[in-house]
N, C-alpha and C positions, 0 to 999 in steps of 0.2 A: 565380603559374603563369601559364600559358597555358592561357586556354580558349575553346573556336570558339561562337558564337552566331550565330541568325538573326535579321539585321534587316529587316523587312518595312514597307514605307511604303505606306499606303493613301489616292490622292488620289480621296474621293467629291466629284462632281459634280453638280447637280442641274440640270433643263431647265427653267425655270421659264418660257417659252414655252409648252410643251405646256400646262400648267395655265392659263396665262390664255387661251389661244386655246380648250381645250376645256371649260372650265368659266364663268371668270370671267367674261368676256366676253359668253358669249351669257349668263350669267342679268343683267347690266347690261342688256343690249340688251332683255331680258321684263318688268325693271322699269322702263324708261322707256318702253315699249310699252305697259306697263298704264297709267301717266298721260297717253296719248295721250286713254283712256275720260273724263277732266274736261274736257276741248274740246269734246267732243260735246256735242251738247243732247242736254237728259232726258227728253226726249219718245222720244226716237231707242233706244228698247228692244233690238230686235234688234243694234242696232251694238254698243253697250255690252256687252249680255250674252254675242255672243260675240265681241270682242274679250278679256272678262274671262272667258270660261271657257278659248279659247284661251291663253292668257297662263298660269292656274293649271295647263293638265294638260302646254303646255312647261315648265316651272319643275319639274312633278314628274316629269318625264323628266326633265330634265340631273341631278336628285338622282339618280336613280336610278342613270344611267350612272355618273355619277360617282363613287358608293358602291360600285357593280359593281368597277369597275375599282384604286380604292383595296386595300388590303391591312385584314383586319379587326382591329380593336385594340379594347380594353376602353374607351378614352377617347376624348374628343369631338376633332376636329380643326377645324384653323381652317375648311379650305374646308367641313365641314358647319354649322361657324355662319355663315360667309360665306351658304352657298347659304338655310339657315333662316331667315335675316334677308330675304335678298331673296325668299322665297315669301312671307313675315309680309306684306311689301312691296306685294305682287299681290294678296296674300289680303283686304288689307285695302281695296286699290283698288275688289274688287270688292263690298266691306262697305259701300263708304265712299256706291256707285250704291244699294244697295237702301235705307240708309238715306234718301237725299235723294229717293228715289223714294215710300219711305212717310209722308215728312214733308209734301212739295207735293201730296201727296194727299190728305193730311189737312188741311193748309192749304186745300188748292182747294176740299173738300166744306164747312170752314165757310164760309169765302166767301158759295157759293153755300144758305147755311143765312141767311147774313144777309139776303141778296136774295131770301129767300124759295122759291127755285125747287125745292128738294129737300126731299121728307118725312123725315122724321128716321127 
């Protein structure tokens, strides 16, 4: 027989440039900016702390903005993994400074004790 039917073809396209410009590129810049603190002298406390706090807060702002613009789903998206990994790198650069500061303070204190200049 002769049967009528409706045929629809959907062509869906994703504009990746928006996501690159809105989330991936700023996150990459924040990670690179947090690594600048490795080149700053360890005794420049205000510079390293302010750089670390600024990059951590900016990463959290980027993460909040991206999650607010995305649909709420029950699974983890690739952009979430990327942003959380970037946040981890930024946060670990701040922790690195705290560890370096603590270890060099202990080392300097031990050297002063060997010279006999500091009371234990």
